[in-house]
C-alpha positions in Angstrom: 16.9 -17.0 55.6 16.0 -13.4 56.2 15.0 -12.2 59.6 13.5 -8.8 60.1 15.7 -6.4 62.1 13.1 -5.7 64.8 12.8 -9.5 65.5 16.6 -9.9 65.6 16.9 -7.0 68.1 14.2 -8.4 70.3 15.9 -11.8 70.4 19.3 -10.4 71.1 17.9 -8.1 73.7 16.0 -10.9 75.4 19.1 -13.2 75.5 21.3 -10.3 76.7 19.0 -9.6 79.6 18.6 -13.2 80.5 22.3 -14.1 80.3 24.0 -11.0 81.6 21.3 -9.8 84.0 21.8 -6.0 83.8 19.9 -3.8 86.2 16.5 -2.6 85.0 17.5 1.1 85.2 20.5 0.5 82.9 18.3 -1.1 80.3 15.8 1.7 80.5 18.5 4.4 80.3 20.1 2.7 77.2 16.7 2.3 75.4 15.6 5.9 76.2 19.0 7.4 75.4 19.2 5.6 72.1 15.6 6.7 71.2 16.4 10.3 72.1 19.7 10.4 70.3 18.2 8.9 67.1 16.0 11.9 66.7 18.4 14.6 67.8 20.7 17.0 66.0 23.6 14.7 66.9 22.2 11.8 64.8 24.1 12.7 61.6 27.3 13.0 63.5 26.8 9.7 65.2 25.8 8.1 61.9 29.0 9.3 60.1 31.1 8.2 63.1 29.7 4.7 63.0 30.2 4.2 59.3 
């Protein structure tokens, strides 16, 4: 069974918020920070570090 990545991320995110109950500001900072880092000059460095 193949699940699209966006659907898997939505499910994991929903379960994480429901089970761990992080503050809303922390969720917003992580989402915004990840979005901004993905399109920055640091993206290639982060990508090579994670591989």
